[in-house]
N, C-alpha and C positions, 0 to 999 in steps of 0.2 A: 463326549459332549452331547447333551440333550438339546435338540433344536426347539426353540420356543416359538410357537405359532402366534403371530401377532393378529389381534382382531380389532374391530372398530371401537369397542369399548375401551381398550387400552390406549388407542390413538386419540380419542376425543377428550380424555381427562386433562385437567390442568395440574401439573406437578409442582412440588416445592411448597412454599408457604403462601397462604392467602388470608385476608382479613374480611370477615363477613359479619356485619351488624354486631360489632363488639366481641366477636369470637375470633379465634386464631385456628386455622386448619392447616395441617401438614399432610401431604400426600406423596407417596414414593412408590415407584414400580420396582418390585423385586420378587419375581415369580418363584425363584428357587430357594429363597430364604425360609427358614423354619420359624424365626421370630425376629421382629424388629422393635426396638425401643427408642424413644426419643430422650435425649439428655438435655435438660434445660439449665443454663448457667446464667446467673444474675448479671454478670459483667464479663468483660473481655478476658480477664486474667483469673477468673474464679476457678478453683479446683473442685469445689463442692458442686454437686449437681442433683437435680431432681429427675428421676427416671420413671417413665410411664410407657406402657405397652401400646403398640399400634394394633388395629384390627385389620385382618386380611380378608379380601373377597375372593371369589372363584377365579378371577383374572390375574391374581398376583399383585393387586393394587392394595397398598397398605395406607390406612387413614387414621388420623387421630385429631380430635377436636377439643379445644380448650374454651371454656365459656368466659374468656377474658382476653383482653388485648395484650399480647406479650411483646409488642414492638419494642425494640431496643435491647432485649435480652439476646443471649447467644445460645446456639444449639448444635448438636451433632446427632447422628444416628448410630445406634449400637446394633450390629448385625450378628444374629445367632449367638448373642452373648459373648462375642469374641472380638469383632472388629469395630472400632469406633471411626466413623467416616463422616465427611462433610457432604451435605446435600449437593448433588451436581447442579441443581437449579438455583442455588443460593445467590442472592443479589449483592452481598458484601460479607466481609469477614473481619476478624480481629487482625492484629499484626502477625505476619507470617502464617496466616491461614490455618490456625489450629482449631478454630471454631467458626461456624457460620453465624451471621447476624440475622435476627428476625426483623426483617424490614422489607418494605415494598419501595424499590428505588424510584418508581414512577411518582410517588407521593413525597419525595424528598427533593425540594427545589429551592435554589437561591432566588432571591427577589428578582422578578422579571423574567424568569426562565420560560415559564409556560406561554407567555405572550410575546416573547422576543421574535423579531422578524428573521425568518430563515431565508438565506439568499435564494433567488429563483434558480430553478433547475436549468442547467445548461445542456446543450447537446454534447455528447462525448467529445466530438471534434472541436468544440469551443473550449474545452477544458485544458488546463495546464497544471499537471500534478507535480507536487514537491514532496519528496520522501524525506521523513524526518523522525528521529528518535527523541523521545521526551527529554532525556538527560543531555544528549548532545547539544541541544538547543541552548542551554543556559548554564552549563558548567564552567564556561570561560567568562572572563571579565566579572569575577565574583563580586567585586565591589559595586558593580552596576545592578545586577539582578538581586532582588531580595529573596527570591524563591528558587535558588539554584537546583536544577534537576527536578523540578516539581511541575504539576499541572498549572499552578498559579503563575509560573513564569510567563505563560502566554497572555496573561492579563496585564502585564506591566508595559505601559506606554512611555514614550519620550526618552527611551534609553539610548545612549551613544557610547561608542568605544573609539577613542582616537578621532572624535568628531564625526564618526559615521553612524548612521542609524543601525540599531541591532534589534534582536527580538522580533516582536510582532510588527514593529514599524518597518523592519527590513523586508518582511514578507509582503507588506503593502507596497513598498517602494519597488520591489522586483516585479510585481504584477501577476503573480501566479493566482490561479483560481481555486485550487484544492490543496490542502495539506494531507498527505498520507502519513498517518502515525503508525510507526512500528508497534507491535503488540502492547495494548494497555489493559487487557484482561489479566487476571491473576496468574502469574507464572512463577515457576520455581527457580532455584539456583541463585537468588539474591536474598539477602537478609534485609527486611524492611527498615531496620534500625541503622544499617551501615551505609552511609553515603558513598563510600568507596566501592561498594559492590556494584557490578555492572553486568548486564546481559541484554541481548537484543529481545529476548522474550519468546523464542520459539520452543519453549518447554512448557506447554500449557497444563494448567491444573484445573482452575475453575473458570469456565467459559463465560459466565454471566456476572462475574464479580470483577471489579476494577483492581489493578495492581496497587498494593498499599505503599510501596516504596516511593511512589511519586506524590504521595499525600504528605502534608505537613504534620499530620497526626495519624500515623498508621494504626494506632490502637483503637481508634474510634471508626467503626465501619461506616458511619454516616458521613463523616468528614470528607472522605475521598469522593463520594457521590456529589456532594455540593461543590467541591473544588473542580472536579472534572466538568461539571455543567457550567461553572463560571468560565472555564477555558473555552468550551464550545460557544458560549455566548459572545466572548471576546472575539473569537475568530469569525463568527457569523456577522458581528457588528462591522468587522473589517472587510466584509463581503468575500470571505474565504470559507469554502466548504470543507467538511471534515470527512476523511476516509479512514476507516479502521482496518488494520491488517489482522485478519482472522485465520486461525489455524485449526480448523475442524478435521484435519487429516490424521492427527495422531495425539496420543497422550504421552506425557513424560514417563509416568509409571506404567507398569504392566500388571502383574499379579496384585500389587498393592493399590492399584488405581481404585478410586471410589466407584467408578463404573463397574469394574470387574468384581469388586466386593459385593455390590448390590445386584448386579446382573451378569453373572459369570457366562462367558462365551457368547454374549449377545452384542456388545458394543465394539469389540475388536475383531480383526481378521486373524485367521489361523491357517497354518499349512496342513498338509495331510497327516502329519505326525502330531498335530495338536499344539504346535509351537506358535507363539505370537509372531506375526510377520512385521518387518520393519522397512516398508517401502519408502519411508520418509528419511531414513538415515538418522533420525533424531529420537525415535520412539515408536511405540506400537500403533499400527494403523487403525483408524476407526472404520467400522463396517458400514459405509454410507449407503449401501444398497439395502440394508435392513430398514424396514418401514419405521420402526421405533427410533432408530438412530437418525433417520431423515427428519422425523418429527422434532427430535431434540435440536438438530442444527437449524431448522427453519424457525422453530420457536425462539431460539437464541437470537438469530438475526433480526426477527421481528421485535424482540425485546430491545435490542440496541437501537434499532431504527425509531421505534416509538418513544422509548423512555429518554433517550439522549439526543434525539433529532439528528441522527447521523445522516450523512449525504452519500455514502458509498462504502463499498467493501472491497478489499484486495484479498484474494484467496491464495494462501500458501500451497504450493504443490497441487495444483488443480487436477493433475492426472491421477491423483489418488481418490478423486471423487468419480463416481459413476455418472454417465451422461444423464440418466433420468433424474438423478438428484439435482444436478445443476439446472436442468430445465425447470424443475419445480421451484428451486430457489429464485430463478429469474421471474417466473410467473407470479409467485406469492409476493415478492418484494415490490414488483412493479404495480401490483394491484393496490398496494398501500401508497406508494409514491412513484408515479410514472417517470421514467427517465433516471432513476437512481443509478449511479455509476458502479458497475460490477466488472472486475477483471482479476486475472490470476496467472500463475505460472503453469504453462502447458507441459509439465514434465514431473517426474517423480524424483525422489532422492535416493532410490535404490530399487531392488527387485521387489515388486508387489505381487500379492496373490490375486489382485483384481485383474481379470483378463484384459488384454490389450484393447480388444474391440469395445470394451465398456469404459475405458479411461477417457477423461475429458482432455484430449490432446488437440493439437492444431488441426483445424478443419472441422472439428465437432461443433465449433461455435458459429459456423456459417449461417447467416440470416438471423442470428439471435441478437440480444442486447448485452452480450458478454464479450469482453475483449481479452486478448492474451498477449503476454510479453513477447516481443519480437526479437528473439535472440539471433535469428538469421541476419537481420539488418544490423544489429549490434556488432556481430562478428565481422561483417563486411566493412564496417566503419573503422573499428579500432583493433580488430583481431579477437581471437577467442580469449576467454578469461584467463586461462592457465598459461604460465610461462611467458615467453617473449613473442608469442604469436602476434602478428600485426595485420593491419587492413589498409583501406584506402588512404587513411590519414598517415602519410609518411612512407608508404611502401607500395609495391606492386602486387601484394598478396590479397587480391580481391577479384570479384566477378562483377563487371560493370553492369550487367543485366540485373544482378541481384541488388546492386546499389539503387538502380532506377526503380526496381520493384518496391523497395523500402520507401523511397521518396514518394511513391505514388499510392501509398496506403496498402501495399501488398495485395492489391487486386489482380485479376487476370487482365493485364493491360494489352498484351499481344502474345503471340506464340513463343516469344523469347523472354518476355518480362512478365512474370507472374509470381504470386505468393500464395498465402493460405486463406485469404479473406474473401468474403462476398462484398463487404462494405468496409470503408476505411476506418469506421468506428470500432472495428474488431481488432485493431492492432495498437498495442502500447509501444511507442517508439522510445528507445532509451539507449544509452551507452554505458551507464553504470547505475548500480543500486547498492544497497547495504552489503550484499554478498560480494566476495572477492575483493580485488584491489579497487580503490576509488580511482576515478579517471586520471588524475594527475600522477598518481603513483604508478598506474599501469603504463602511462606514456614514459615516465622516467625509467621504468624497468626495460621497456622495449628499445628505448633510444637513450642510453646512458651518456653518449658522447655529444648529444645535441646541447646547444646553449639554452639558457632559461627562456629567452625570447621565443625560440622555436618551440619549446615545450608549451608555453602559454598559448601560442598560436594554434597548436595541435589540439589543445583542450577546447579553445573557442570554436575551432572548425568542427570538431566532433559534436558539440552542442548545437551548432547551426543546423546540422542534419536533423537532430531531434526536434528542434523548435519549428522548422519550416517545412517538414515533410507532412504529407496528408496522414491523418490518423490522430492519435492521442499522445501529446508530448509528456514525457516523464523525466524529471530532473532530480538527481540526488542532491540533498542539501549541501551547500557549500561549494559545489563544483562550479558555480557561477563566479566564484572568486578564487579558484585554484586550490581548494581545500586539500590537505594531505593528511594521511594517517601514518606518515613516516615510513612507508613501505610495508606496513603490516597487512597481512592478508586475512580476510574473514575475522574481523575483530569482535566477534560476538560476545566474548567474555574478557576482553582486554580492559585496561584501566580507563578511567575517565580522561586521563591525560592524553591517551592515544585517540579516543573517540570523540572528544569534545570538538565543537566547532570553534576554531580560533578566530575570533572576530577581527583580530588585527589583520588577517589576510584581506579583508575587504578594503581597508585603506591602502594596503600595499599593492593590491591588484585592482584598483578602482576602475581602470580603463577596461578590463575584461568584464567586470560587473556591468559597467555602463553599456557595453556591447550586447551582452545577453539580455539586459533589460530592454534595450532598443529592439532586439529581435522579437521579444515577447509582445511588446507594444505594437509592433508592426503586424504580427500574426493576428492579434486581437482586432486590429483596425480593418483587416481585409476579410470580408465574409467568405471569399472564395476558398480560404483555408479550411472552412468548416464543411465543405462539400463532402458528402459521405458515400453516395451510391456510385457503383462502378461505371454505369453508362454516362453519368454526369462528369465523372473524372476524366473519362476518355475524351470528352468533348473539349475540355478546357486545357489539357496538357499536350504540349508538343515538344518532342525531343530535338535538341539542336546537336548536329553532328560535331564531334570534337575528338581530340587525340586521347590516347589511353588514360592519362592520369588527370583528366578533367571531366567533370559532370556538368552538363549545361541543359537546362530545359526552360521552356517558356509557358507561363500560365496566362490564359485569357479569361478574364472575369466577365460574367453576365450580370453582376450586381452594379447598379448605377453609382453607388457611393464608393466603389473600389477603383483602383487604377485599372485602366483598360488592359494593360499587360504588365506582367512581372517576370523578369528574367533572373534566374538563380544560377550562379556559376560557382563551381567548387574546383579548387586546385589542391590536390592532396600531395603534391610532390615537393621536393626540396629545390625546385627550380622555378624561377619566374616564368610566366607564360604571356604570350601576346595572342589574343583571340580576335579573329576577324569575324564580326557578326554579319549575318545576312541582311538584317534590317537596321536602319538608322533611327534616330529620334529618341533613344533611351537616355534617361537621366539617372545619375548615381543616387541611390537611396541609402544603402548601408554598405560600408566598406570595412571588412574585418581587419584589413591591414593598414587602414588610414592612409592609403595612397592618394585617394582623390579627395577633393573638397566636396562637402555635401552639396547635392543638387547640381553638380557640374555635369555638363553634357558629355556624352561619349562621342568624341569627334571622329567623323569618317567611319563609324562602325568599328573602330579599333579599340579593344579593351585590354589594358595592361593589368595582368593578374599576378600579384606577388605570390611567392611560394607559401604553401600551407595557409591558404586564406579562402574566404568566400566573399562574393559581392552580390548585392541585390540591386538590380536596376529596374526602373519603372517607366511606363509610358502613359501619359495622361490620355483620357478619352477625348 
């Protein structure tokens, strides 16, 4: 392997296709190639091509200029007269990505896109994230959606299933602030023409091109850009911000990857024997510590941010990124839009060749504007993902101090209660996401002998921790009405039948939905929940002593418009509890078990707490 020395000239260039005063310019970095030719195709399915040679400079940058505007045609690169590859910087492709489209996505806009109002930036702790897959959203109630499994399904208003709002109207009704979309860049393992094909999308191919299978016309590379931007506009109109799930940690292909064909041994990591390393468990790792790879990642993120008006990014397997690269990402993106939401997974998917001290793991984010998924808190609430491991909800397999730490934003609260953050904005609080069993299926596996009412209470109790804890709440789509995937684990390539959101669940479990909706509304109404800094959190939180299987704490707000005090009480056991409070004067605000009437006073400081439930009491100023 010959190491390529990266210099400033290589880093300052703009790669891919550009249009300048009626000309079309292509530029590609390929220092080890002996020849590169461009193949121009008149349309998406043309087999005939025009071939023309690039010119190489001393830095390995190949350039070719056409004195005409080639927009709308398709192209590939022919490397060393052997390998035909797609430009890694391409903005769109034909169906199934055999050719790149000559297009500038920033100039392809539906009516009103450039001037549409983008929702104001929220503090991370004001955000409520809702994780969603494009197909899952609209493959059920097919008679209702006109664009099943497509970007355009998000633009359809006024839809109902069994009398209940579905689609984008459901998102508005629930009250979330951000939609986190599973990968929408171009990924492999699905056929763009086959509606029945399904994948989460963690098999990346072209990082700057949209996935064609979610378009109504995948053959036309322009169409998917327009439809995706229409989706963005519809969500923004609904005051919902958009987060993209990005996977710059690996590629699906190794030796046949377009990166490796063009830049052998530059873009990927290798072991001492020269083998590709697979710390992702899904494909070959990208070499993020290389300056040129960093440039590609940051250029790509800026492209999505500027071209599509994206509001945040979720990073898959953040520990496969080196710390320096993450800091550069944070700085570069916040220079464009201050307060953009950035978060990711602080772990790898396997053994990585990136040294541990360079990995972006828990603790590395301290003091930054980057958040990390809090699997410690998740495990204490529901148990570890695998098997029948359980947590606070339903069992005694938990550490009370760790539960408190999660509730308090994982800051260093005291010598016994502490986590990995400097500020609460650095923790993503969640109990389930697309990986592993969905929440209701996890509960059913751990507690097969419990009745349905108990299971639904456990689901609701788990989400109460997520929504009311300090930090950033993260909800998996459908868990607000007990969505199931029928016990299937890691459904990344299962059928639409397994993965789709069954909107009938909303009607059947309306009371659970109403409870979650009420929690979200309450959190948004109380500014105290947006407190971020450690010292401020210590001032407003007071732990109330309680027995083993209850968690009780009091929040005192210094915001005039808030309640003076909020008391949050959790009972994770299968037994009803009677709690004697030190202070009187509390009024019931939210009761997960519907034991109390709303706004009823807690008499004589005695609180009856049904099994597997939470209550929120308030005291007026």
